[in-house]
C-alpha positions in Angstrom: 98.0 111.2 86.9 98.6 114.2 89.1 101.7 115.7 90.6 100.6 116.9 94.1 103.2 118.4 96.4 103.7 117.4 100.0 102.2 118.6 103.2 105.1 117.6 105.4 104.4 119.7 108.4 100.9 118.3 109.0 102.1 114.7 108.7 105.1 115.1 110.9 102.9 116.5 113.7 100.4 113.7 113.3 103.2 111.1 113.4 104.3 112.5 116.7 100.8 112.5 118.1 100.1 108.9 117.0 103.4 107.6 118.4 102.4 108.9 121.9 99.3 106.7 122.0 100.5 103.1 121.5 98.1 101.6 124.0 95.1 102.8 122.1 96.4 101.2 118.9 96.9 97.9 120.7 93.4 98.0 122.1 91.9 98.6 118.7 93.8 95.7 117.3 92.5 93.5 120.0 88.9 94.5 119.2 89.6 93.8 115.6 90.6 90.2 116.4 87.5 89.6 118.5 85.3 90.8 115.6 87.1 88.5 113.2 86.4 85.5 115.4 82.7 86.3 115.6 82.2 86.6 111.8 84.2 85.4 108.9 84.2 87.4 105.7 84.0 85.8 102.3 87.1 85.7 100.2 85.4 87.8 97.5 85.4 90.8 99.9 88.4 93.0 100.9 89.4 92.8 104.6 91.1 96.1 105.4 94.3 95.7 107.3 94.1 99.2 108.8 91.1 101.2 109.9 90.7 104.5 108.0 92.4 107.3 109.8 90.6 110.5 110.8 92.5 112.1 108.0 91.2 109.5 105.5 87.6 110.0 106.7 87.9 113.8 106.4 89.2 113.4 102.8 86.3 111.1 102.0 83.8 113.7 103.3 85.4 116.4 101.3 85.3 114.2 98.2 81.6 113.6 98.7 81.0 117.3 98.9 83.0 118.0 95.8 81.1 115.2 94.0 77.8 116.9 94.8 79.0 120.3 93.6 80.5 118.9 90.3 77.3 116.8 89.7 75.4 120.1 89.1 77.6 121.0 86.1 76.7 120.0 82.6 79.0 117.5 80.9 78.5 117.9 77.2 80.9 115.1 76.2 80.7 112.7 79.1 76.9 112.7 79.0 77.2 111.0 75.6 79.5 108.2 76.9 78.7 104.9 78.7 79.7 106.1 82.1 77.7 106.8 85.2 76.8 110.4 85.9 78.3 111.9 89.0 74.8 111.9 90.6 74.2 108.2 89.8 74.8 105.2 92.0 75.8 101.8 90.5 72.8 99.4 90.4 74.7 96.4 89.2 78.2 95.1 88.4 78.5 94.8 84.6 78.7 96.6 81.3 76.6 99.8 80.9 76.0 99.2 77.2 76.5 96.1 75.0 77.6 96.4 71.4 78.6 94.1 68.6 81.5 94.4 66.2 79.1 95.3 63.4 78.0 98.3 65.4 81.5 99.8 65.4 82.4 102.6 62.9 84.9 101.3 60.4 86.5 104.6 59.4 88.4 107.0 61.7 86.5 110.0 63.0 87.1 113.2 61.1 89.5 115.8 62.4 89.7 119.5 61.7 91.1 119.9 58.1 94.5 121.1 59.4 95.1 117.9 61.4 95.6 114.2 60.7 95.7 110.9 62.7 99.1 109.2 63.0 100.3 106.0 64.6 103.5 106.3 66.6 106.4 104.0 65.8 107.9 103.3 69.2 111.1 101.9 67.6 111.7 105.3 65.9 113.9 107.4 68.2 112.9 110.6 66.4 109.2 110.0 66.9 109.6 109.0 70.5 111.7 112.1 71.1 108.8 114.2 69.7 106.3 112.4 72.0 108.6 113.0 74.9 108.8 116.7 74.1 105.0 117.0 73.7 104.4 115.3 77.1 107.3 117.1 78.8 106.0 120.5 77.8 102.2 119.9 77.9 101.3 117.0 80.2 100.4 116.8 83.8 101.7 119.5 86.2 100.8 120.5 89.7 98.3 123.3 90.4 101.1 125.9 91.1 102.9 125.1 87.8 106.1 124.2 89.6 106.5 120.5 88.5 105.7 118.6 85.3 106.1 114.9 84.5 109.1 114.3 82.3 108.7 110.7 81.0 112.1 109.4 79.7 112.0 107.7 76.3 112.9 104.3 77.7 110.1 104.7 80.3 107.6 105.4 77.5 108.8 102.4 75.5 108.3 100.2 78.6 104.9 101.7 79.3 103.6 101.4 75.8 104.9 97.9 74.7 103.7 95.1 77.1 103.0 91.7 75.5 100.2 92.0 72.8 100.5 95.8 72.5 99.2 97.3 69.2 100.6 100.1 67.2 97.1 101.3 66.2 96.6 102.1 69.9 99.6 104.6 70.0 97.6 107.4 68.6 98.8 110.9 67.8 97.4 114.0 66.1 99.8 116.0 63.9 99.5 119.0 61.7 99.3 118.2 58.0 101.6 121.1 57.1 104.5 120.7 59.5 103.9 117.1 60.7 104.4 118.2 64.2 102.7 116.2 67.0 100.1 118.2 68.9 98.2 115.5 70.8 98.5 111.9 71.9 96.7 109.1 73.7 97.5 105.4 74.2 96.0 102.1 75.2 97.6 98.9 76.3 95.9 95.5 76.9 95.3 93.9 80.3 93.3 91.4 82.2 91.7 92.2 85.6 89.7 90.5 88.2 86.9 92.4 89.9 85.6 91.1 93.3 82.7 92.9 94.9 79.4 92.1 96.7 80.0 88.4 96.3 80.5 88.7 92.5 83.8 87.7 90.8 84.3 89.0 87.2 87.2 88.5 84.8 87.6 91.6 82.6 89.6 92.1 79.4 90.2 95.8 79.4 92.7 98.4 78.1 94.6 100.9 80.2 94.2 104.4 78.8 97.1 106.7 79.4 99.1 109.8 78.3 96.1 111.8 77.1 97.8 115.0 76.2 96.9 118.0 74.0 99.2 120.9 73.2 98.4 123.9 75.5 97.8 126.3 72.6 95.2 123.9 71.0 93.0 123.1 74.0 90.1 125.2 72.5 90.0 122.9 69.5 88.3 120.1 71.6 90.9 117.5 70.5 90.6 115.5 73.8 87.0 114.3 73.1 88.1 113.4 69.5 91.1 111.4 70.9 88.9 109.5 73.3 86.3 108.7 70.6 88.9 107.5 68.2 90.9 105.3 70.7 87.6 103.8 71.8 86.7 103.0 68.2 90.1 101.3 67.6 89.8 99.3 70.9 86.2 98.3 70.1 87.3 96.9 66.7 89.3 94.2 68.6 86.2 93.2 70.5 87.3 94.9 73.7 84.6 97.1 75.3 86.0 98.3 78.7 88.8 100.5 79.9 90.5 101.7 83.1 92.1 105.0 83.5 93.1 107.7 86.1 92.9 111.5 86.2 93.6 114.2 88.7 90.4 116.0 87.6 86.9 114.9 88.6 84.8 113.6 85.7 81.9 111.1 85.5 82.3 108.9 87.6 85.2 107.6 89.7 85.1 104.1 91.0 87.6 105.2 93.6 89.3 108.4 94.8 92.8 108.0 96.1 95.5 110.3 97.5 99.2 110.6 97.0 101.7 110.4 99.9 105.3 111.4 99.7 108.4 110.3 101.7 111.3 112.7 101.6 114.7 111.2 100.7 116.5 114.4 99.9 114.8 117.0 102.2 117.2 119.9 101.6 116.5 119.7 97.8 112.7 119.3 98.2 112.6 122.3 100.5 114.7 124.4 98.2 112.5 123.7 95.2 109.2 124.3 97.1 108.1 120.7 97.0 107.9 120.6 100.8 108.8 122.9 103.7 110.5 122.7 107.1 108.0 121.5 109.7 107.0 124.2 112.3 108.1 122.0 115.2 111.7 122.2 113.9 111.8 125.9 113.3 112.6 126.6 117.0 116.0 124.8 116.6 119.2 126.6 115.8 119.5 124.6 112.5 116.0 123.6 111.4 117.2 122.1 108.1 119.6 119.8 109.9 116.8 118.6 112.2 114.6 117.9 109.2 117.4 115.9 107.5 118.0 114.0 110.8 114.2 113.2 111.0 114.2 111.6 107.6 117.6 109.8 107.8 117.5 106.2 106.8 119.9 103.3 107.5 122.8 103.0 105.0 121.9 99.5 103.9 118.7 97.3 103.7 117.8 95.7 107.0 116.0 92.4 106.1 118.4 89.4 105.7 118.2 88.1 102.2 117.0 91.3 100.6 118.4 91.5 97.0 117.5 92.5 93.5 115.1 90.2 91.7 116.5 87.9 89.0 114.8 86.2 86.1 115.1 82.9 87.8 112.8 84.3 90.6 109.9 85.0 88.2 107.9 81.8 88.8 107.9 82.0 92.6 107.3 85.8 92.7 104.5 85.7 90.1 102.5 83.0 91.9 102.7 84.8 95.3 101.9 88.2 93.8 98.8 86.8 92.1 97.7 85.3 95.4 98.3 88.5 97.3 96.3 90.6 94.8 93.2 88.4 95.0 92.3 90.1 98.3 91.6 93.4 96.6 88.3 94.3 94.9 90.0 95.0 91.6 93.5 93.9 90.5 95.4 92.9 87.4 96.2 89.3 86.4 99.7 89.0 85.0 100.9 86.3 82.6 104.5 85.2 82.9 105.6 87.3 79.9 103.7 90.3 81.2 105.3 89.9 84.6 108.8 89.7 83.0 108.0 92.9 81.0 106.7 94.9 83.9 109.0 93.8 86.7 112.4 92.5 85.5 114.8 95.4 86.5 115.6 98.0 83.9 118.1 100.8 84.7 116.3 104.1 85.1 112.8 102.5 84.6 111.9 99.8 87.0 113.5 98.4 90.2 112.4 95.1 91.7 113.6 93.3 94.8 112.9 90.1 96.7 113.7 88.7 100.1 115.2 85.2 99.9 114.9 83.3 103.2 118.5 82.5 104.2 117.6 79.1 105.4 114.9 77.8 103.1 116.0 79.8 100.0 112.3 80.5 99.3 111.1 84.0 98.2 109.1 85.5 101.1 108.8 89.1 100.0 108.7 91.1 96.8 108.7 94.9 96.2 109.1 97.2 93.2 109.2 100.9 92.3 109.4 102.7 89.0 111.3 105.9 88.1 109.4 109.0 87.0 111.2 112.3 87.1 109.5 115.7 86.9 110.8 118.9 85.3 111.3 121.6 87.9 109.8 124.7 86.3 111.6 128.0 86.8 114.3 126.9 89.2 117.8 128.1 88.3 119.7 125.5 90.4 117.7 122.3 90.0 116.2 121.1 86.7 114.9 117.6 87.6 113.1 116.0 90.5 113.9 112.4 90.7 110.9 110.5 92.0 110.4 106.8 92.8 106.8 105.5 92.7 105.8 102.4 94.7 104.6 99.7 92.3 103.4 96.2 93.2 104.6 94.0 96.2 103.7 91.2 98.4 104.9 90.1 101.9 104.6 86.9 103.9 107.3 86.6 106.6 108.2 90.3 107.3 105.8 93.3 107.6 105.0 95.6 104.7 106.6 98.4 106.7 109.9 96.6 106.9 109.8 95.7 103.2 109.1 99.2 102.1 111.7 100.6 104.5 114.3 98.6 102.6 112.9 99.9 99.3 113.3 103.5 100.6 116.9 102.7 101.6 117.8 101.4 98.1 115.9 104.4 96.5 118.0 106.7 98.6 121.2 104.8 97.6 120.2 105.4 93.9 119.9 109.2 94.5 116.1 109.5 94.4 114.8 112.7 95.9 111.3 111.5 97.0 109.4 108.2 97.2 105.7 108.4 96.3 102.7 106.1 96.7 98.9 106.2 96.8 96.8 105.1 99.7 95.8 101.9 97.9 96.9 98.2 98.5 98.2 98.0 102.1 100.0 101.4 101.8 98.0 103.0 104.6 100.1 101.0 107.0 103.3 102.8 105.9 102.5 106.5 106.3 103.0 107.0 110.0 105.9 104.7 110.8 107.9 105.5 107.6 107.2 109.3 107.8 105.2 109.8 104.6 103.5 113.2 104.2 100.1 113.6 102.5 100.0 115.2 99.1 97.7 118.0 98.1 95.8 116.3 95.2 93.6 113.3 94.5 94.0 110.7 91.8 90.6 109.3 90.6 90.2 105.8 89.1 87.6 105.3 86.4 86.1 102.4 84.4 84.7 103.0 80.9 81.5 101.2 80.0 81.4 99.3 83.3 79.2 99.8 86.3 80.7 99.1 89.7 80.0 100.3 93.3 82.4 102.8 94.7 85.6 101.3 96.1 87.5 102.5 99.1 91.2 103.2 98.4 92.3 100.2 100.3 90.2 98.0 98.1 92.1 99.1 95.0 94.8 96.7 93.8 95.6 98.5 90.5 98.7 100.7 90.2 98.7 102.7 86.9 101.7 104.5 85.5 
């Protein structure tokens, strides 16, 4: 993952410009409807709800240029792996290489003599605290070294232990002498459906996450060793594909997405350098007050029947979520037990809400967000940035804008400072009306040992922690 900061000023100005041209938007929607009548698309393809904005098109052009430049660089490790080179285009939808269990190495790969492999016991508080410390001090931070993810222990337990998780996939490297953890990587199981170019594939894959190496040991090339070893362990279970994300560009993304941020506590975000006062408010006597007024939300949720999800809602919500996710080119398929694990509310970890129709008592909407704070580096007043991340949702009766507005309201009630999301799913509909600002970094999605054409952000139905 990445921790991009916000470009509030640019987005505020574009919000104002777009709101002055409502007739153009209506006309374009009318043209869309006419096109839909002429030609129906197959269900295996994604039908974008919103047309890419000029900003999105510009980002895509920049990403193409970056791809061409990066393709010229040698990739000593990735050139040995079953992934497409940055200069290659997908020629099919399917595995890049096919292996059998007998082809898989039975013994762990060798480490430098001073290190050893170790499987984390997630039930051991002391070990989980050590992993928390390793991640908090050495994991993803923004380019200016101002913020760094600080995964709480309960969040890590939630992220690492879905149904059918395996201890052998919670892999650390520690020093033989001190037993101190110096590197970590994890895998969790999942099922996904891929729909593209008229092809529908069911994929058993793992999600790879939390690849972290101590800053002082990055010259030891532990990251490639971690990747090789976790691959070996996953392959031994007859699983051959993986999905993962990174803020850096490596061979080869299936999609490049962008973070967007919605200020909930503007004064704090400005004070810590996460965002700044928009120029158009600087002419006022109290620019900060104008900024706070701009981002002010209603005190309570606006949709009738909006409430926290309960366990008794699981059947209804799961069925509708699966139906909603089928419109995307790649999306997870949750079992009932997986859904309960990922979405049943947990304090400080995951918040889930539904809209229950007051008349029919049917669930018509569902929305969720998870909690991921970041350490604020070098600030004497504030130590932690409390961030909510939009997770999965569906909507039928009300708009996605109305649904997420209510999620913003409850996040504000719970003292979150900022609400983040990517430009995937139907999220591009949110940015203008709900006053999201564009972040300054990309998040790339990757598939390991699987060939697939490049997907637009709005075709992505996978949210990774």
